[in-house]
Structures are given as C-alpha cells and as structure tokens.
C-alpha positions as CSV (number, residue, x, y, z in Angstrom):
1,X,-42.0,14.3,3.6
2,X,-41.1,17.7,5.1
3,X,-40.7,19.1,8.4
4,X,-43.1,21.9,7.4
5,X,-45.7,19.1,5.7
6,X,-45.2,17.1,9.4
7,X,-45.7,20.4,11.4
8,X,-49.1,20.2,9.1
9,X,-50.0,16.9,10.2
10,X,-49.2,17.2,13.8
11,X,-51.7,19.8,13.5
12,X,-54.5,17.9,11.8
13,X,-54.3,15.2,13.7
14,X,-54.9,16.9,17.1
15,X,-57.9,18.8,15.3
16,X,-59.6,16.1,13.9
17,X,-59.1,14.5,17.2
18,X,-60.5,17.5,19.1
19,X,-64.0,16.5,20.4
20,X,-65.6,20.1,21.2
21,X,-62.7,21.1,23.4
22,X,-61.3,17.6,24.8
23,X,-59.2,15.8,22.5
24,X,-59.1,11.9,22.5
25,X,-56.0,10.0,22.8
26,X,-56.4,8.4,18.7
27,X,-59.6,7.4,17.8
28,X,-61.5,3.7,17.7
29,X,-58.8,3.0,20.4
30,X,-59.6,5.8,22.8
31,X,-62.2,7.3,22.6
32,X,-61.8,9.5,25.9
33,X,-60.8,12.3,27.6
34,X,-57.4,10.7,28.9
35,X,-55.7,13.0,32.0
36,X,-52.2,13.1,31.3
37,X,-52.9,13.0,27.9
38,X,-54.6,16.0,27.3
39,X,-52.1,18.2,29.6
40,X,-49.8,17.1,26.7
41,X,-52.1,17.7,23.9
42,X,-52.4,21.4,25.3
43,X,-48.5,22.1,24.7
44,X,-49.0,20.9,21.2
45,X,-51.7,23.4,20.8
46,X,-50.1,26.2,22.4
47,X,-48.0,27.2,19.9
48,X,-50.3,27.6,17.9
49,X,-53.9,28.4,20.0
50,X,-52.8,29.1,22.9
51,X,-56.8,30.0,23.6
52,X,-57.4,26.6,22.7
53,X,-54.5,25.0,24.7
54,X,-56.2,26.2,28.0
55,X,-59.0,25.0,27.6
56,X,-57.9,21.5,27.3
57,X,-56.4,21.8,30.4
58,X,-59.9,23.4,31.9
59,X,-61.8,21.3,30.6
60,X,-60.1,18.2,32.4
61,X,-60.3,20.1,35.9
62,X,-63.9,20.1,34.7
63,X,-63.9,16.1,36.1
64,X,-62.2,17.1,39.5
65,X,-63.5,14.9,42.0
66,X,-64.9,16.5,45.3
67,X,-62.5,15.2,47.2
68,X,-59.4,16.9,44.7
69,X,-58.5,13.8,42.3
70,X,-58.2,14.7,38.9
71,X,-59.3,11.0,37.4
72,X,-57.2,9.5,34.8
73,X,-60.6,9.3,32.5
74,X,-63.2,11.5,32.2
75,X,-66.5,9.6,30.1
76,X,-68.4,12.3,28.7
77,X,-69.9,9.9,26.8
78,X,-70.7,6.1,27.3
79,X,-69.1,4.5,24.2
80,X,-69.0,1.3,23.9
81,X,-65.9,0.8,21.6
82,X,-64.1,0.9,25.0
83,X,-63.8,-1.5,27.9
84,X,-64.2,-0.9,30.9
85,X,-66.3,1.7,30.5
86,X,-68.2,4.1,33.2
87,X,-70.4,0.8,34.7
88,X,-67.7,-1.3,35.2
89,X,-65.9,1.5,37.1
90,X,-68.9,2.8,39.6
91,X,-67.2,6.1,40.4
92,X,-69.6,9.3,42.1
93,X,-66.7,11.5,42.8
94,X,-67.3,14.8,40.3
95,X,-69.4,15.7,38.2
96,X,-68.5,13.9,35.2
97,X,-68.7,9.5,34.6
98,X,-64.8,9.0,35.2
99,X,-62.6,6.5,36.2
100,X,-61.7,5.6,39.8
101,X,-57.7,6.9,40.2
102,X,-55.6,9.5,38.8
103,X,-52.6,9.3,36.6
104,X,-49.2,11.4,36.2
105,X,-49.7,14.9,37.4
106,X,-48.0,17.1,34.5
107,X,-50.5,19.9,34.9
108,X,-48.5,22.1,36.5
109,X,-46.0,21.4,35.1
110,X,-47.5,22.5,31.2
111,X,-49.2,25.2,33.0
112,X,-46.3,26.7,33.9
113,X,-44.6,27.0,30.5
114,X,-47.8,28.4,29.0
115,X,-47.8,31.0,31.5
116,X,-43.7,31.6,30.7
117,X,-44.3,31.5,26.9
118,X,-47.7,33.3,27.0
119,X,-48.4,35.6,23.7
120,X,-52.1,36.3,24.7
121,X,-51.7,38.2,27.9
122,X,-54.3,36.4,29.5
123,X,-52.6,33.3,31.2
124,X,-52.1,34.5,34.0
125,X,-55.7,35.0,34.6
126,X,-56.2,31.3,33.3
127,X,-53.4,30.2,35.7
128,X,-55.0,32.1,38.6
129,X,-58.1,30.1,38.5
130,X,-56.3,26.8,38.0
131,X,-54.0,27.2,41.1
132,X,-56.6,26.2,43.8
133,X,-57.6,23.0,42.2
134,X,-53.5,22.3,41.0
135,X,-53.3,22.7,44.9
136,X,-56.0,20.5,45.7
137,X,-54.7,17.9,43.8
138,X,-51.1,17.8,44.7
139,X,-52.8,17.4,48.7
140,X,-54.6,14.2,47.4
141,X,-51.7,12.8,46.2
142,X,-50.1,13.4,49.6
143,X,-52.2,12.5,51.3
144,X,-53.7,8.9,49.6
145,X,-51.0,8.3,47.9
146,X,-48.8,9.0,50.0
147,X,-50.5,8.4,54.1
148,X,-47.0,7.3,55.9
149,X,-45.7,10.9,54.9
150,X,-42.2,8.4,53.1
151,X,-42.0,11.1,51.1
152,X,-42.5,9.3,47.8
153,X,-46.1,8.5,45.3
154,X,-47.9,5.6,45.3
155,X,-50.4,3.7,42.6
156,X,-52.6,2.1,43.5
157,X,-53.3,0.4,40.0
158,X,-51.0,-0.2,37.4
159,X,-53.2,1.8,34.9
160,X,-52.5,4.8,37.5
161,X,-48.3,4.9,36.5
162,X,-50.0,5.4,33.1
163,X,-47.5,2.5,32.1
164,X,-49.7,-0.1,32.5
165,X,-48.0,-3.3,31.6
166,X,-44.7,-2.0,32.9
167,X,-42.5,-5.3,34.1
168,X,-42.5,-3.4,38.1
169,X,-46.1,-4.2,38.7
170,X,-45.3,-7.8,37.7
171,X,-44.3,-9.4,41.0
172,X,-47.0,-6.6,43.0
173,X,-49.4,-7.9,39.9
174,X,-49.1,-11.6,40.2
175,X,-50.4,-11.3,44.3
176,X,-53.9,-9.7,43.4
177,X,-56.2,-12.3,43.4
178,X,-58.2,-12.9,40.8
179,X,-62.2,-12.2,42.2
180,X,-65.4,-10.6,42.1
181,X,-64.9,-9.7,38.4
182,X,-67.8,-10.8,35.5
183,X,-67.1,-12.3,32.2
184,X,-65.9,-9.4,30.1
185,X,-64.9,-8.5,26.0
186,X,-61.8,-6.9,26.0
187,X,-62.3,-3.9,23.0
188,X,-58.0,-3.0,22.9
189,X,-57.0,-5.8,20.9
190,X,-59.4,-5.8,18.2
191,X,-58.1,-2.0,17.3
192,X,-54.4,-3.0,18.0
193,X,-51.9,-6.4,17.3
194,X,-52.6,-8.5,20.7
195,X,-48.6,-8.7,20.5
196,X,-48.4,-5.3,21.9
197,X,-50.4,-5.0,24.8
198,X,-50.9,-6.5,28.0
199,X,-51.9,-10.4,28.6
200,X,-55.2,-11.2,29.7
201,X,-53.8,-12.2,33.0
202,X,-52.4,-8.7,33.1
203,X,-56.8,-8.0,32.7
204,X,-58.2,-10.1,34.9
205,X,-55.8,-8.2,37.8
206,X,-56.3,-4.8,36.6
207,X,-59.8,-5.4,36.7
208,X,-59.9,-6.9,39.8
209,X,-58.1,-4.1,41.5
210,X,-61.0,-2.1,40.2
211,X,-63.8,-4.3,42.1
212,X,-61.9,-4.3,45.5
213,X,-61.8,-0.8,45.4
214,X,-65.5,-0.4,44.3
215,X,-66.0,-2.4,47.3
216,X,-65.3,0.6,49.6
217,X,-66.9,2.4,47.3
218,X,-63.7,4.6,46.3
219,X,-63.5,6.0,49.6
220,X,-58.8,7.3,49.5
221,X,-58.4,6.3,52.4
222,X,-59.9,3.1,52.6
223,X,-58.6,2.8,49.2
224,X,-55.3,2.9,50.4
225,X,-55.5,1.0,53.4
226,X,-57.0,-2.1,52.2
227,X,-56.0,-1.9,48.3
228,X,-54.4,-5.0,47.1
229,X,-52.0,-2.8,44.8
230,X,-50.3,-0.5,46.6
231,X,-46.4,0.3,45.0
232,X,-44.5,3.4,44.9
233,X,-43.4,4.4,41.2
234,X,-40.6,6.7,40.0
235,X,-42.6,8.5,37.4
236,X,-45.3,8.9,39.2
237,X,-42.9,10.3,42.0
238,X,-40.4,12.2,39.9
239,X,-43.6,14.1,37.7
240,X,-45.2,15.0,41.1
241,X,-41.8,16.3,42.5
242,X,-41.7,18.5,39.5
243,X,-45.0,19.3,39.1
244,X,-44.5,20.9,42.7
245,X,-41.3,22.7,41.4
246,X,-43.5,23.9,38.6
247,X,-46.4,25.2,40.7
248,X,-43.6,27.0,43.2
249,X,-42.9,28.7,40.5
250,X,-46.6,29.5,39.4
251,X,-47.8,30.7,43.3
252,X,-44.5,32.5,43.0
253,X,-45.6,34.4,39.7
254,X,-49.2,34.9,41.4
255,X,-48.0,36.0,44.5
256,X,-50.0,33.1,45.8
257,X,-47.6,33.1,49.8
258,X,-49.7,30.8,51.3
259,X,-49.8,28.3,48.4
260,X,-45.8,28.9,48.2
261,X,-45.1,27.8,51.7
262,X,-47.4,24.6,51.8
263,X,-45.7,23.8,48.8
264,X,-41.8,24.3,49.9
265,X,-42.9,21.6,52.8
266,X,-44.3,19.2,50.0
267,X,-40.8,19.9,48.2
268,X,-39.2,19.2,50.8
269,X,-40.7,16.1,52.0
270,X,-40.3,14.9,48.4
271,X,-36.7,15.2,48.3
272,X,-35.6,13.7,51.5
273,X,-38.4,10.6,50.0
274,X,-37.0,9.6,46.8
275,X,-34.0,8.4,48.6
276,X,-35.8,5.3,49.4
277,X,-36.2,4.6,45.9
278,X,-32.4,4.9,45.2
279,X,-31.4,0.8,44.4
280,X,-28.1,0.4,45.4
281,X,-27.3,-2.3,43.1
282,X,-29.1,-1.1,40.2
283,X,-27.9,2.3,40.8
284,X,-31.1,4.0,39.8
285,X,-34.2,4.5,41.4
286,X,-37.0,2.5,41.2
287,X,-40.4,1.2,41.9
288,X,-40.7,-0.5,45.6
289,X,-44.1,-2.7,46.5
290,X,-45.5,-0.9,50.2
291,X,-47.3,-3.8,51.2
292,X,-43.9,-6.1,50.7
293,X,-41.1,-3.3,51.0
294,X,-39.3,-5.5,48.1
295,X,-37.8,-3.1,45.7
296,X,-37.5,-3.8,41.9
297,X,-34.4,-4.5,40.0
298,X,-35.1,-3.4,36.3
299,X,-34.0,0.1,35.2
300,X,-37.4,1.8,33.7
301,X,-37.8,5.2,31.5
302,X,-39.1,6.6,34.5
303,X,-35.3,5.8,36.5
304,X,-33.9,9.0,33.8
305,X,-36.8,11.0,35.1
306,X,-35.1,11.6,38.7
307,X,-33.2,15.2,36.2
308,X,-36.6,15.7,35.5
309,X,-37.7,15.8,39.3
310,X,-34.2,18.6,40.2
311,X,-32.1,15.4,41.6
312,X,-29.2,16.6,41.0
313,X,-26.5,14.4,43.0
314,X,-23.7,14.0,40.8
315,X,-23.9,10.3,41.2
316,X,-27.4,9.8,40.4
317,X,-26.4,11.5,37.3
318,X,-23.5,10.1,36.1
319,X,-25.3,6.6,36.9
320,X,-27.6,7.4,34.3
321,X,-25.4,9.0,32.1
322,X,-24.0,4.9,32.2
323,X,-27.2,3.7,31.9
324,X,-28.2,5.8,29.0
325,X,-24.2,5.1,26.6
326,X,-25.0,1.7,27.8
327,X,-28.7,0.9,26.9
328,X,-28.2,3.2,23.7
329,X,-25.6,0.6,22.3
330,X,-28.1,-1.9,22.5
331,X,-31.0,-0.2,20.8
332,X,-31.2,2.0,17.8
333,X,-33.6,4.9,19.1
334,X,-33.9,6.0,22.6
335,X,-34.9,5.7,25.4
336,X,-36.3,2.1,25.8
337,X,-39.5,2.2,28.4
338,X,-37.8,-0.6,29.7
339,X,-34.2,-1.8,30.0
340,X,-33.5,-4.0,26.7
341,X,-31.0,-6.3,28.8
342,X,-33.0,-7.1,31.7
343,X,-35.2,-10.2,31.1
344,X,-38.4,-9.2,31.3
345,X,-37.7,-6.7,28.0
346,X,-40.0,-6.6,25.0
347,X,-39.7,-4.4,22.2
348,X,-43.2,-4.0,20.7
349,X,-45.3,-4.9,24.2
350,X,-46.9,-1.2,25.2
351,X,-44.5,-0.3,28.2
352,X,-42.5,-3.6,28.3
353,X,-39.7,-1.9,26.3
354,X,-40.7,0.7,23.1
355,X,-40.0,4.4,22.8
356,X,-42.6,6.9,23.5
357,X,-42.2,10.6,22.1
358,X,-43.5,12.4,25.6
359,X,-41.2,10.0,28.0
360,X,-38.5,11.0,26.0
361,X,-39.8,14.8,25.9
362,X,-39.3,15.0,30.1
363,X,-36.2,13.1,30.6
364,X,-34.6,14.9,27.4
365,X,-35.2,18.1,29.7
366,X,-33.6,16.5,32.6
367,X,-31.0,16.4,31.3
368,X,-30.9,19.8,29.5
369,X,-31.3,21.4,33.0
370,X,-28.2,19.3,34.2
371,X,-26.3,20.5,31.8
372,X,-26.3,17.3,29.7
373,X,-27.0,19.1,26.3
374,X,-26.2,16.3,23.7
375,X,-27.8,12.9,25.8
376,X,-30.8,15.8,25.8
377,X,-30.2,16.2,21.8
378,X,-30.0,12.9,21.4
379,X,-33.2,11.8,22.8
380,X,-35.1,14.7,20.5
381,X,-33.0,14.1,17.3
382,X,-33.9,10.2,17.5
383,X,-37.9,11.4,18.5
384,X,-37.9,13.7,15.4
385,X,-36.6,10.4,13.5
386,X,-38.9,8.0,14.7
387,X,-42.0,10.4,13.8
388,X,-40.3,11.2,10.0
389,X,-39.9,7.5,9.6
390,X,-43.4,6.3,11.1
391,X,-45.7,8.5,11.5
392,X,-47.2,9.7,15.1
393,X,-48.3,6.9,16.0
394,X,-48.7,5.9,19.8
395,X,-44.9,3.7,20.5
396,X,-42.2,2.6,18.9
397,X,-40.4,0.0,19.1
398,X,-36.5,1.1,20.0
399,X,-34.6,-1.5,18.0
400,X,-36.1,-1.2,14.4
401,X,-38.7,2.9,14.5
402,X,-41.6,0.5,13.6
403,X,-44.6,2.8,14.8
404,X,-46.7,0.7,17.2
405,X,-50.3,0.9,18.9
406,X,-52.7,3.1,17.6
407,X,-51.9,5.9,15.2
408,X,-52.7,9.6,14.7
409,X,-51.9,9.5,18.0
410,X,-52.4,12.9,20.2
411,X,-49.6,13.4,22.3
412,X,-47.5,12.2,19.7
413,X,-48.3,14.7,17.6
414,X,-47.8,18.1,20.3
415,X,-44.7,16.4,20.8
416,X,-43.7,16.7,17.9
417,X,-44.9,20.4,17.8
418,X,-43.7,21.3,20.9
419,X,-40.1,19.8,21.0
420,X,-38.6,17.2,18.7
421,X,-39.7,19.0,15.0
422,X,-36.3,20.4,13.7
423,X,-37.9,23.7,13.6
424,X,-37.6,23.3,17.3
425,X,-34.0,22.1,17.9
426,X,-31.8,25.3,18.4
427,X,-34.7,25.7,21.2
428,X,-33.7,24.0,25.1
429,X,-36.0,21.0,26.1
C-alpha cells in the first residue's frame, strides 16, 4: 500500500472510530473514551481537521472530576462488551460515569502543540478555556500522587500508568491481597489472543485494588494513604514534567502570569525529584515502590522519556544512547516496551515487550530535542515500517513486526498522520 493510501486509511480509521465528538481506541475491545488515547487522537485529527482535534480534548475534559482529576475512562454509555464497567468502579466524582483513577497527563503537551501549529486562528480561545482545567489536573497530580513532595508521580493502579502489565509492577502487585472481588468474566480475551493480554492473577489483583479504593469512596487523600499499590512511575513522572513545561509555555503565551509562576515551582520540584528514580546499577530511571522503598531493576521504554521530560544531564544522555544501541542490536524494531535482555521480557504480551507507536513518538521527540537526530529518525522509520508491514495495530512485536492486540487502532493511526508517515520525514520529531 502506498504512503498516500496509508494516510487515507489512517484518516478513515479516526473518522470510523469517532462516536460523535470523541473517539474510541478501537471497536469491540475498547468501546469507551480513554484519556491519553483521546489526546493522541487529537494530534491525528489536527493534521486534517483542527476544530475536531479541539473537540476531542474538550469532550475529554467534560468528564473532569470536581477535585481536578481527569479519569482514564469515560463511560458515556454502558457497553456490556467491556469489563470492568461503571458498576464495578462505583465512582461519583464528575458529570460522566468514569473509572476512579487517571492516566498519563499528555494533554497539556498536545494542547500546546495545537496552539503552535494553529491554522484556524481560534486556538488561543480554545487554549484559554482549557488552561484552568489543565491547571486543576496538574494540581491534583501533585497533591494526591506526590503527597510527600518527593518530586515524582506515583500510580495507585497499573492501569493508571497506561502500561498495564509492565514487569515493573510485578513485585508490588504480588503484595496486593486478592479480596473483596465478585466472580467476573473478562471480555478482553474474547477480542484478543489471551497470550497477548495480562494473566488472570494480574486481573484478580487489579480488581482488588479497585475494591480497596472503592471502600474509601475514591477519596483521593485516603486512596493515597491506604491503597495497597503506590508506585512512583518514571513514565507518568516524565510525561508530567514535560506537560508542566508545555503548560508553562502555554501560560506564558496566554499572558497568565500567576499560573506561570505556579508552574515554575512544579518544574523545580519535579526536576529535583527525578533523581530518586535513577538506578545507578541499571544506569536508567526505574520505578520505585513507595510502600517498600525498593527500586525495580529493568529498563523500560519509559526510561527513555527522560529526554522528552527535558533532562539534559550528559551522563543520562550517554547512558540512554548506550541502552538504545544495545537494545537495537537485539531486536529488529525499536523501541520494545521492556528490555529484551531482562528475564521478564515477552515480545507479544502487551507492555512486557511490544512496540507502541505513541511511545516511540515521545522518545523520538526527546532524542531530537537533545540533538540526537539519528536515533530519533531510527524510531520514526521503524514505526513507519511496522505500520506499512502490519497495519494500524494496537502494538507490534519488536522481533518480527507482527501486529498484535486490537486492529484499526486510533492512536496508531494518529501517530502515523502526525509523525511517522514518510510525508513528515523532513519535519523534526
């Protein structure tokens, strides 16, 4: 299929997955509006319909909770093809039924990008309306996912990280007692090969965490104090730090001086805090179980987001370049979600090895901004090759390039349109 045909197909997927102003990730497997999926989808829409891009993000923020959180799923309808649905979560935080925790906060970064690339003249108006909502969400993260002011962002559930079954969660998840869950029937494994999905014992603990948080009424302060899972995540931490930098640029552009001053204090706190995630043995930023104080021992794709977050220490850059080259010698396609030299690596099981297009986009952006255009281009070219070979799959094998998970996937289509397509090869990541 030609590149122009793939461009057309990607646009068609976004249009077909459009539910009337918001976009589902793919039909069947994910029938609702997902947080960071929607924000990346807005990038794709912005290449051919900027008004629709803004609508995607604005509809996501319709579900913002009264305390500022933007949930990871908005249940705009009750679809029996998905589990766990709204009745399992039992939340009452906002205007739309939702899950009880958040997802990686990429929204400020994409909003800033939409403003920078505006072709309509209406972007400042959209951005000004979103600014207080973005500020409230970032304040929520700092209050309830960094209550001890460590300068890192913790997740209270593997799902909150956006990288559900990452090996970094294994030890902390094993410590979660399986309790207070009713018999259940998973729906994901009826849509996708079970070998590509989390194990049942993982799901039992996922649901036990939900039950524990529901017991305290999803009160964010109580959740932070009592949740059996509370792990500082380099992925969310780095995405949040980048989002703060982009939110600062947005506030300055809108001449919102009070907000800009506040955001600068957040950035200083986070820049200092990221040091606690550095594992000097692994020579990368890793996860930290805040309940036990133990670090994990593997390099995940999120480790490479340090550059995307704006960390410019020469030792960090050289360490990541060395890891990049070592991993590139082990797999055909970059960047596997987990180190192929690690004992827990699985090339086709969701976040334990597969390549994800939107992660490649963020890693490449970081490398390019750090002056490493060669590695940034390797990521773009590999992402394009994967899509050309296996279509708009949810994720891909780093070894064979086979597509896996859901098909006709929205954010893969969006990343193709906004970055991976060869028509963008001349543009910076």
